[in-house]
C-alpha positions as a printed Julia matrix, in Angstrom:
80×3 Matrix{Float64}:
 -17.47  12.32  -39.51
 -15.1   15.0   -38.21
 -11.63  13.32  -38.11
 -12.71  12.05  -42.11
 -13.25  15.85  -42.72
  -9.73  17.09  -41.74
  -7.98  14.38  -43.33
  -9.8   14.79  -46.58
  -9.43  19.33  -46.24
  -5.79  17.98  -45.28
  -5.32  16.31  -48.37
  -7.07  18.92  -51.0
  -4.95  21.68  -49.35
  -1.45  19.41  -49.9
  -2.63  18.8   -53.54
  -3.27  22.25  -54.01
  -0.06  23.07  -52.87
   1.66  20.41  -54.94
  -0.29  21.98  -58.22
   0.36  25.63  -57.33
   4.17  24.74  -57.45
   3.52  23.31  -61.04
   3.31  26.97  -62.39
  -0.28  27.59  -61.18
  -0.09  29.9   -58.21
  -3.31  30.89  -57.67
  -3.76  27.24  -56.64
  -1.95  28.7   -53.19
  -5.67  30.12  -52.69
  -7.25  26.69  -52.76
  -4.59  25.58  -50.43
  -5.3   28.49  -47.81
  -8.85  27.76  -47.98
  -8.35  23.97  -47.27
  -6.14  25.21  -44.67
  -8.41  26.78  -42.88
 -11.44  24.66  -42.83
  -8.51  22.13  -40.97
  -7.44  24.85  -38.67
 -11.54  25.35  -38.12
 -12.6   21.7   -37.54
  -9.49  21.22  -35.41
 -10.23  24.26  -33.05
 -13.78  22.23  -32.89
 -12.69  18.93  -32.31
 -10.34  20.04  -29.92
 -12.49  22.29  -28.52
 -10.24  25.37  -28.46
 -11.19  28.25  -26.74
 -11.32  30.61  -30.11
 -13.66  33.52  -30.43
 -16.46  33.36  -33.42
 -15.28  36.62  -34.64
 -11.52  34.96  -35.03
 -13.29  32.27  -36.87
 -15.67  34.25  -39.2
 -12.61  36.59  -40.31
 -10.74  33.33  -40.79
 -14.13  32.11  -43.08
 -14.29  35.25  -45.01
 -10.54  35.63  -45.94
 -10.71  31.72  -47.0
 -13.85  32.3   -48.8
 -12.79  35.45  -50.77
  -9.32  33.3   -51.8
 -10.78  30.68  -52.79
 -13.05  33.23  -55.29
  -9.68  34.61  -56.44
  -8.7   30.94  -57.23
 -11.55  29.7   -59.18
 -11.74  32.76  -61.53
  -8.2   32.24  -62.29
  -9.23  28.66  -63.16
 -11.97  30.15  -65.11
  -9.69  32.66  -66.95
  -7.12  29.86  -67.43
  -9.4   28.01  -69.89
 -10.53  30.87  -71.56
  -7.28  32.04  -72.76
  -7.09  29.83  -75.75
């Protein structure tokens, strides 16, 4: 199940980068968020000796970038 999650998260990150390159740069935030999820899940899968504080900080940063990206998506829809 974890491997499937990693594949799906990586796919979302790649699609977000592709969309960001087409004139929606705030989607890099979603790409970063899902890349962070991939890193976290890889650390769990491969049992990397990573401190909890580092992963917590990474998740906080990922959540903030996702919030900014979603906020920009919201405002993009209200421009008209």
